[in-house]
C-alpha positions as a Markdown table, in Angstrom:
| # | Residue | x | y | z |
|---|---|---|---|---|
| 1 | Met | -23.1 | -2.8 | 0.5 |
| 2 | Ser | -25.8 | -0.3 | 0.9 |
| 3 | Ser | -25.6 | 3.4 | 0.5 |
| 4 | Gly | -24.0 | 5.3 | 3.5 |
| 5 | Val | -22.1 | 2.3 | 4.9 |
| 6 | Met | -18.9 | 2.6 | 2.8 |
| 7 | Gln | -16.1 | 4.5 | 4.6 |
| 8 | Phe | -14.9 | 7.6 | 2.8 |
| 9 | Pro | -11.3 | 6.4 | 2.1 |
| 10 | Glu | -12.8 | 3.1 | 0.9 |
| 11 | Leu | -15.2 | 5.0 | -1.5 |
| 12 | Leu | -12.3 | 7.0 | -3.0 |
| 13 | Ala | -10.2 | 3.8 | -3.4 |
| 14 | Asn | -13.2 | 2.0 | -5.1 |
| 15 | Leu | -13.8 | 4.9 | -7.5 |
| 16 | Ala | -10.1 | 4.9 | -8.4 |
| 17 | Val | -10.1 | 1.2 | -9.1 |
| 18 | Lys | -13.1 | 1.6 | -11.5 |
| 19 | Asp | -11.3 | 4.5 | -13.2 |
| 20 | Ile | -14.2 | 6.9 | -12.2 |
| 21 | Lys | -12.8 | 10.4 | -12.3 |
| 22 | Leu | -14.2 | 13.3 | -10.3 |
| 23 | Trp | -13.5 | 17.0 | -10.4 |
| 24 | Val | -14.9 | 20.3 | -9.2 |
| 25 | Glu | -16.0 | 23.1 | -11.6 |
| 26 | Glu | -16.9 | 26.7 | -10.7 |
| 27 | Gly | -19.8 | 27.1 | -8.3 |
| 28 | Asp | -18.9 | 23.8 | -6.5 |
| 29 | Arg | -20.3 | 21.6 | -9.2 |
| 30 | Leu | -19.1 | 18.0 | -8.8 |
| 31 | Arg | -18.5 | 16.5 | -12.2 |
| 32 | Cys | -17.9 | 12.8 | -13.1 |
| 33 | Asn | -16.5 | 10.8 | -16.0 |
| 34 | Ala | -16.7 | 7.0 | -15.8 |
| 35 | Pro | -16.3 | 4.0 | -18.2 |
| 36 | Val | -19.5 | 2.4 | -19.4 |
| 37 | Gly | -21.1 | 0.4 | -16.6 |
| 38 | Ala | -18.7 | 1.5 | -13.9 |
| 39 | Leu | -21.0 | 4.1 | -12.3 |
| 40 | Thr | -23.4 | 1.8 | -10.5 |
| 41 | Ala | -26.5 | 2.9 | -8.6 |
| 42 | Glu | -24.6 | 2.5 | -5.3 |
| 43 | Phe | -21.8 | 4.8 | -6.5 |
| 44 | Arg | -24.4 | 7.4 | -7.7 |
| 45 | Asp | -26.1 | 7.3 | -4.2 |
| 46 | Gln | -22.7 | 7.8 | -2.6 |
| 47 | Leu | -21.7 | 10.7 | -4.8 |
| 48 | Arg | -25.1 | 12.4 | -4.2 |
| 49 | Asp | -25.2 | 11.9 | -0.4 |
| 50 | Arg | -21.5 | 12.8 | 0.2 |
| 51 | Lys | -21.1 | 15.6 | -2.3 |
| 52 | Gly | -19.9 | 18.2 | 0.2 |
| 53 | Glu | -17.3 | 15.8 | 1.7 |
| 54 | Ile | -16.0 | 14.8 | -1.7 |
| 55 | Ile | -15.8 | 18.4 | -3.0 |
| 56 | Ala | -13.8 | 19.4 | 0.2 |
| 57 | Phe | -11.4 | 16.6 | -0.3 |
| 58 | Leu | -10.9 | 17.2 | -4.0 |
| 59 | Lys | -10.2 | 20.9 | -3.4 |
| 60 | Met | -7.6 | 20.0 | -0.7 |
| 61 | Ala | -6.0 | 17.4 | -2.9 |
| 62 | Lys | -5.9 | 19.8 | -5.9 |
| 63 | Ala | -4.1 | 22.4 | -3.8 |
| 64 | Ala | -1.5 | 19.9 | -2.7 |
| 65 | Ala | -1.1 | 18.3 | -6.1 |
| 66 | Gln | -0.2 | 21.6 | -7.8 |
| 67 | Gln | 3.2 | 21.5 | -6.1 |
| 68 | Gln | 3.5 | 18.0 | -4.6 |
| 69 | Pro | 1.7 | 15.4 | -6.8 |
| 70 | Ala | 3.2 | 12.5 | -4.9 |
| 71 | Ile | 1.7 | 13.5 | -1.5 |
| 72 | Ile | -1.8 | 12.3 | -0.9 |
| 73 | Pro | -3.4 | 13.6 | 2.3 |
| 74 | Leu | -5.3 | 10.8 | 4.1 |
| 75 | Gln | -5.5 | 12.8 | 7.3 |
| 76 | Ser | -4.2 | 16.3 | 7.2 |
| 77 | Gly | -5.2 | 17.5 | 10.6 |
| 78 | Gly | -3.6 | 16.7 | 14.0 |
| 79 | Thr | -0.7 | 17.8 | 16.2 |
| 80 | Arg | 1.3 | 14.6 | 16.3 |
| 81 | Thr | 4.5 | 14.1 | 14.1 |
| 82 | Pro | 3.2 | 13.6 | 10.5 |
| 83 | Ile | 3.7 | 10.2 | 8.8 |
| 84 | Tyr | 4.7 | 10.0 | 5.1 |
| 85 | Ala | 4.1 | 6.4 | 3.9 |
| 86 | Val | 5.4 | 4.6 | 0.8 |
| 87 | Pro | 3.0 | 1.9 | -0.5 |
| 88 | Gly | 3.9 | -1.6 | -1.8 |
| 89 | His | 4.8 | -2.4 | -5.4 |
| 90 | Ile | 1.3 | -1.8 | -6.7 |
| 91 | Gly | 1.8 | 1.8 | -5.7 |
| 92 | Ala | -1.7 | 2.4 | -4.4 |
| 93 | Pro | -1.7 | 5.3 | -1.8 |
| 94 | Phe | -5.1 | 4.3 | -0.5 |
| 95 | Ser | -3.7 | 1.0 | 0.7 |
| 96 | Phe | -3.1 | 3.0 | 3.9 |
| 97 | Ser | -6.7 | 4.2 | 4.3 |
| 98 | Asp | -7.7 | 1.8 | 7.0 |
| 99 | Leu | -4.5 | 2.3 | 9.0 |
| 100 | Ser | -4.6 | 6.0 | 8.8 |
| 101 | Lys | -8.3 | 6.0 | 10.0 |
| 102 | His | -7.4 | 3.9 | 13.1 |
| 103 | Met | -4.3 | 6.1 | 13.9 |
| 104 | Gly | -6.9 | 8.7 | 15.1 |
| 105 | Ser | -7.8 | 12.3 | 14.1 |
| 106 | Asp | -4.8 | 13.7 | 15.8 |
| 107 | Gln | -2.3 | 11.9 | 13.5 |
| 108 | Pro | -1.5 | 13.6 | 10.2 |
| 109 | Phe | -1.0 | 10.8 | 7.6 |
| 110 | Tyr | 0.2 | 11.3 | 4.0 |
| 111 | Ala | 0.5 | 8.5 | 1.5 |
| 112 | Leu | 3.2 | 8.8 | -1.2 |
| 113 | Gln | 2.1 | 8.1 | -4.7 |
| 114 | Pro | 4.9 | 6.9 | -7.0 |
| 115 | Ser | 5.6 | 8.3 | -10.5 |
| 116 | Gly | 3.6 | 6.2 | -13.0 |
| 117 | Phe | 0.6 | 5.5 | -10.8 |
| 118 | Asp | -1.4 | 8.2 | -12.5 |
| 119 | Gly | -0.9 | 6.5 | -15.9 |
| 120 | Gln | 0.5 | 9.8 | -17.3 |
| 121 | Ser | 4.1 | 9.8 | -15.9 |
| 122 | Glu | 6.7 | 7.0 | -16.3 |
| 123 | Pro | 7.5 | 4.7 | -13.4 |
| 124 | Met | 11.0 | 4.6 | -12.0 |
| 125 | Asp | 13.1 | 1.4 | -11.6 |
| 126 | Arg | 15.7 | 2.4 | -9.1 |
| 127 | Val | 14.9 | 2.7 | -5.3 |
| 128 | Glu | 17.3 | 5.7 | -5.1 |
| 129 | Asp | 15.4 | 7.6 | -7.8 |
| 130 | Ile | 12.0 | 6.9 | -6.3 |
| 131 | Ala | 13.2 | 8.0 | -2.9 |
| 132 | Glu | 14.7 | 11.2 | -4.3 |
| 133 | Tyr | 11.4 | 11.9 | -6.1 |
| 134 | Phe | 9.6 | 11.7 | -2.8 |
| 135 | Ala | 12.3 | 13.6 | -0.8 |
| 136 | Arg | 12.0 | 16.7 | -3.0 |
| 137 | Gln | 8.3 | 17.0 | -2.6 |
| 138 | Ile | 8.3 | 16.3 | 1.1 |
| 139 | Thr | 10.8 | 19.0 | 1.8 |
| 140 | Glu | 8.8 | 21.5 | -0.3 |
| 141 | Phe | 5.6 | 20.5 | 1.5 |
| 142 | Gln | 7.1 | 20.4 | 5.0 |
| 143 | Pro | 10.3 | 22.5 | 5.1 |
| 144 | Thr | 10.8 | 22.2 | 8.8 |
| 145 | Gly | 9.9 | 20.0 | 11.7 |
| 146 | Pro | 10.1 | 16.3 | 12.5 |
| 147 | Met | 8.5 | 13.6 | 10.2 |
| 148 | Ile | 8.0 | 9.9 | 10.4 |
| 149 | Ile | 8.8 | 7.9 | 7.3 |
| 150 | Ala | 6.9 | 4.6 | 6.8 |
| 151 | Gly | 6.9 | 1.9 | 4.2 |
| 152 | Tyr | 4.8 | -1.2 | 3.5 |
| 153 | Cys | 5.9 | -4.5 | 1.9 |
| 154 | Ser | 8.3 | -3.7 | -1.0 |
| 155 | Gly | 7.8 | 0.0 | -0.3 |
| 156 | Ala | 9.9 | -0.5 | 2.9 |
| 157 | Ala | 13.1 | -0.3 | 0.9 |
| 158 | Thr | 12.2 | 3.0 | -0.6 |
| 159 | Ala | 11.1 | 4.3 | 2.8 |
| 160 | Phe | 14.5 | 3.2 | 4.3 |
| 161 | Glu | 16.4 | 5.0 | 1.5 |
| 162 | Leu | 14.1 | 8.1 | 1.8 |
| 163 | Ala | 14.8 | 8.5 | 5.5 |
| 164 | Lys | 18.5 | 8.4 | 4.8 |
| 165 | Ile | 18.2 | 11.1 | 2.1 |
| 166 | Leu | 16.1 | 13.3 | 4.3 |
| 167 | Gly | 18.4 | 12.9 | 7.3 |
| 168 | Gln | 21.5 | 13.8 | 5.2 |
| 169 | Arg | 19.7 | 17.0 | 4.2 |
| 170 | Gly | 19.1 | 18.0 | 7.7 |
| 171 | Ala | 15.5 | 16.8 | 8.2 |
| 172 | Glu | 14.6 | 15.4 | 11.6 |
| 173 | Val | 13.4 | 11.8 | 11.2 |
| 174 | Pro | 12.8 | 10.4 | 14.7 |
| 175 | Cys | 11.6 | 7.0 | 13.4 |
| 176 | Val | 11.4 | 4.9 | 10.3 |
| 177 | Ala | 8.3 | 2.5 | 10.5 |
| 178 | Leu | 8.5 | -0.5 | 8.2 |
| 179 | Phe | 5.2 | -2.5 | 8.0 |
| 180 | Gly | 5.6 | -6.1 | 6.8 |
| 181 | Pro | 8.8 | -5.2 | 5.0 |
| 182 | Leu | 10.2 | -7.3 | 2.1 |
| 183 | His | 14.0 | -7.4 | 2.2 |
| 184 | Pro | 15.5 | -6.9 | -1.3 |
| 185 | Ala | 17.1 | -10.4 | -1.0 |
| 186 | Thr | 13.5 | -11.7 | -1.4 |
| 187 | Tyr | 13.6 | -10.8 | -5.1 |
| 188 | Gln | 17.3 | -11.6 | -5.6 |
| 189 | Glu | 16.9 | -15.3 | -4.7 |
| 190 | Leu | 14.4 | -17.2 | -6.7 |
| 191 | Pro | 13.9 | -20.1 | -4.2 |
| 192 | Arg | 13.1 | -17.6 | -1.5 |
| 193 | Leu | 10.7 | -15.7 | -3.7 |
| 194 | Leu | 8.8 | -18.9 | -4.7 |
| 195 | Tyr | 8.6 | -19.9 | -1.0 |
| 196 | Phe | 7.3 | -16.5 | 0.0 |
| 197 | Phe | 4.4 | -16.6 | -2.5 |
| 198 | Ala | 3.6 | -20.3 | -2.0 |
| 199 | Lys | 3.5 | -19.8 | 1.7 |
| 200 | Gly | 1.2 | -16.8 | 1.4 |
| 201 | Gly | -1.3 | -18.8 | -0.7 |
| 202 | Ala | -1.1 | -21.8 | 1.6 |
| 203 | Asp | -1.6 | -19.8 | 4.7 |
| 204 | Ser | -4.6 | -18.0 | 3.2 |
| 205 | Phe | -6.1 | -21.4 | 2.2 |
| 206 | Met | -5.6 | -22.9 | 5.7 |
| 207 | Arg | -7.3 | -19.9 | 7.3 |
| 208 | Glu | -10.3 | -20.4 | 5.0 |
| 209 | Ile | -10.4 | -24.2 | 5.8 |
| 210 | Ala | -10.2 | -23.6 | 9.6 |
| 211 | Lys | -13.4 | -21.4 | 9.5 |
| 212 | Leu | -15.5 | -24.2 | 8.1 |
| 213 | Pro | -17.6 | -26.1 | 10.6 |
| 214 | Thr | -17.5 | -29.7 | 9.3 |
| 215 | Phe | -15.0 | -32.1 | 7.6 |
| 216 | Gly | -17.4 | -32.4 | 4.7 |
| 217 | Ala | -17.6 | -28.6 | 4.2 |
| 218 | Arg | -13.8 | -28.6 | 4.2 |
| 219 | Val | -13.6 | -31.3 | 1.5 |
| 220 | Arg | -16.1 | -29.5 | -0.7 |
| 221 | His | -14.2 | -26.2 | -0.3 |
| 222 | Phe | -11.0 | -27.9 | -1.3 |
| 223 | Gly | -12.7 | -29.3 | -4.4 |
| 224 | Ser | -14.0 | -25.9 | -5.2 |
| 225 | Arg | -10.6 | -24.4 | -5.0 |
| 226 | Leu | -9.2 | -27.0 | -7.3 |
| 227 | Arg | -11.9 | -26.4 | -9.9 |
| 228 | Asn | -11.4 | -22.7 | -9.7 |
| 229 | Leu | -7.7 | -23.2 | -10.3 |
| 230 | Gly | -8.5 | -25.3 | -13.3 |
| 231 | Val | -10.7 | -22.6 | -14.7 |
| 232 | Arg | -8.0 | -19.9 | -14.3 |
| 233 | Val | -5.4 | -22.0 | -15.9 |
| 234 | Arg | -7.6 | -22.8 | -18.9 |
| 235 | Ala | -8.4 | -19.1 | -19.2 |
| 236 | Leu | -4.7 | -18.2 | -19.4 |
| 237 | Val | -3.8 | -20.9 | -22.0 |
| 238 | Pro | -5.1 | -18.9 | -25.0 |
| 239 | Leu | -3.2 | -15.8 | -23.9 |
| 240 | Val | 0.0 | -17.8 | -23.5 |
| 241 | Arg | -0.4 | -19.4 | -26.9 |
| 242 | Lys | -1.1 | -16.2 | -28.7 |
| 243 | Asn | 1.6 | -14.4 | -26.7 |
| 244 | Lys | -0.8 | -11.7 | -25.6 |
| 245 | Glu | -0.5 | -9.4 | -22.7 |
| 246 | Pro | -3.7 | -9.9 | -20.6 |
| 247 | Phe | -3.8 | -6.2 | -19.6 |
| 248 | Ala | -3.3 | -4.8 | -23.1 |
| 249 | Thr | -7.0 | -3.9 | -23.7 |
| 250 | Asp | -7.3 | -2.0 | -20.4 |
| 251 | Pro | -5.0 | 1.1 | -20.2 |
| 252 | Val | -5.4 | 1.4 | -16.4 |
| 253 | Leu | -4.4 | -2.2 | -15.8 |
| 254 | Ala | -1.6 | -1.9 | -18.2 |
| 255 | Ser | -0.3 | 1.2 | -16.4 |
| 256 | Arg | -0.5 | -0.6 | -13.1 |
| 257 | Ala | 1.4 | -3.6 | -14.5 |
| 258 | Arg | 4.2 | -1.4 | -15.8 |
| 259 | Leu | 4.5 | 0.3 | -12.3 |
| 260 | Lys | 4.5 | -3.1 | -10.6 |
| 261 | Ser | 7.2 | -4.4 | -12.9 |
| 262 | Ala | 9.4 | -1.3 | -12.4 |
| 263 | Ala | 8.9 | -1.5 | -8.6 |
| 264 | Ile | 10.0 | -5.1 | -8.5 |
| 265 | Thr | 13.0 | -4.3 | -10.7 |
| 266 | Ala | 14.0 | -1.5 | -8.3 |
| 267 | Leu | 13.7 | -3.7 | -5.3 |
| 268 | Arg | 15.8 | -6.4 | -6.9 |
| 269 | Arg | 18.6 | -3.9 | -7.7 |
| 270 | Tyr | 18.6 | -2.2 | -4.3 |
| 271 | Ile | 21.4 | -2.9 | -1.7 |
| 272 | Pro | 20.6 | -1.3 | 1.7 |
| 273 | Thr | 23.5 | 0.3 | 3.6 |
| 274 | Ala | 23.9 | 1.0 | 7.3 |
| 275 | Tyr | 21.5 | 3.5 | 8.9 |
| 276 | Ser | 22.0 | 4.8 | 12.5 |
| 277 | Gly | 18.5 | 6.2 | 13.1 |
| 278 | Arg | 15.6 | 4.5 | 14.9 |
| 279 | Val | 13.9 | 1.8 | 12.8 |
| 280 | Cys | 10.7 | 0.0 | 14.0 |
| 281 | Ile | 9.7 | -3.1 | 12.1 |
| 282 | Phe | 6.0 | -4.1 | 12.4 |
| 283 | Leu | 5.2 | -7.7 | 11.5 |
| 284 | Pro | 1.8 | -9.2 | 11.2 |
| 285 | Asn | 2.7 | -11.9 | 13.6 |
| 286 | Lys | 5.8 | -13.7 | 15.1 |
| 287 | Ala | 5.6 | -16.4 | 12.4 |
| 288 | Trp | 6.4 | -13.8 | 9.8 |
| 289 | Leu | 10.0 | -13.8 | 11.1 |
| 290 | Arg | 10.5 | -17.2 | 9.4 |
| 291 | Ser | 8.7 | -16.1 | 6.2 |
| 292 | Gly | 10.3 | -15.7 | 2.8 |
| 293 | Ala | 10.0 | -11.9 | 3.3 |
| 294 | Ala | 13.3 | -12.3 | 5.3 |
| 295 | Pro | 12.7 | -9.4 | 7.7 |
| 296 | His | 15.6 | -10.5 | 9.9 |
| 297 | Leu | 18.0 | -9.5 | 7.1 |
| 298 | Trp | 17.3 | -5.8 | 7.9 |
| 299 | Leu | 19.4 | -6.4 | 11.0 |
| 300 | Arg | 22.5 | -6.5 | 8.8 |
| 301 | Val | 22.2 | -2.7 | 8.2 |
| 302 | Val | 20.1 | -1.8 | 11.3 |
| 303 | Pro | 21.3 | -4.1 | 14.1 |
| 304 | His | 19.4 | -1.9 | 16.6 |
| 305 | Ala | 16.0 | -2.3 | 14.8 |
| 306 | Glu | 13.0 | -2.8 | 17.1 |
| 307 | Phe | 10.5 | -5.5 | 16.2 |
| 308 | Tyr | 6.7 | -5.4 | 17.0 |
| 309 | Phe | 4.3 | -8.2 | 16.3 |
| 310 | Gly | 0.6 | -8.3 | 15.5 |
| 311 | Pro | -1.8 | -11.0 | 16.7 |
| 312 | Glu | -1.3 | -14.6 | 15.6 |
| 313 | Asp | -4.3 | -14.7 | 13.4 |
| 314 | Cys | -3.4 | -11.4 | 11.5 |
| 315 | Asn | -3.8 | -11.8 | 7.8 |
| 316 | Asp | -0.2 | -11.5 | 6.5 |
| 317 | Gly | -0.8 | -9.9 | 3.2 |
| 318 | Leu | -3.6 | -7.6 | 4.4 |
| 319 | Met | -2.2 | -6.5 | 7.7 |
| 320 | Leu | -3.0 | -2.8 | 7.1 |
| 321 | Glu | -6.6 | -3.4 | 6.2 |
| 322 | Glu | -9.7 | -4.3 | 8.2 |
| 323 | Pro | -10.0 | -6.2 | 10.4 |
| 324 | Asp | -6.3 | -6.1 | 11.4 |
| 325 | Ala | -5.7 | -2.4 | 10.9 |
| 326 | Pro | -6.7 | -1.4 | 14.5 |
| 327 | Ala | -4.2 | -3.9 | 16.0 |
| 328 | Ile | -1.4 | -2.6 | 13.8 |
| 329 | Ala | -2.3 | 1.0 | 14.6 |
| 330 | Glu | -2.1 | 0.2 | 18.3 |
| 331 | Leu | 1.3 | -1.3 | 17.8 |
| 332 | Tyr | 2.5 | 1.9 | 16.1 |
| 333 | Arg | 1.1 | 4.0 | 19.0 |
| 334 | His | 2.9 | 1.8 | 21.5 |
| 335 | Ala | 6.2 | 2.1 | 19.6 |
| 336 | Ser | 5.8 | 5.9 | 19.2 |
| 337 | Gln | 5.3 | 6.3 | 23.0 |
| 338 | Ser | 8.4 | 4.2 | 24.0 |
């Protein structure tokens, strides 16, 4: 990707993944600290060309983080009801970057960063505790006025509990928006969990195959996938034999692994209870109703939930990213107007 093409949220997400840290010193001097080899020529060009944009964002983020470290502003301007969104079990707030961009400049959008994502604090392993952590900071950040609570994948359970907590404390939550939600039963039943992940891999493979023009190309692609699988398995064997943790040498990956494990534990323990407010469930496509994610089980506690479906060819696991983000954003706009 050449300089100037990368979208700003994408740039920030890529810098975070590479553990490239940016900060502003007096006199609007942009400073950078990066692991050896992480700061490529492309990243250097982006930092030089977009210095002003980056400095403005860092100042805004610093002001918010002083009191509300969990609240990451992806779009702070606009007059519509603000959205506060809980990411999936990886905890990455920038997973909402594409969606927030396609919501439009009039839609305030704040991603919620869980404790433990920064590598400094400890992750929480109860949905109720994570929701309470977010609730305190949201009410400090926005004491009055309506707010939309959203959640993606495993983060849907936390969003559901968060909306209940805020409602009990007098906040106006006109809607809870759950994007591709995993029901806790997914992680409570091993057969369902295995089916869910196996189906995701199979669906991805079938989409790849369908794009190839000839039968021969499809056979070669299938053989390539088998060889790559063999390489990955052989690479893991020494780790298993030596009982080593593959992330142990990388503190960032180790921190993310701890957060993911805690999030899955939290989801497995959580038992949703009845909720009387409006809940909109956005699924990548109608086939997702029959997936191992078990979205229909939310009807046990929210029988009045509304379902909205993306296009048939929507990439299930990446529904909030390009190229499917515009369609999902349009679904949300339609729901918010009804």
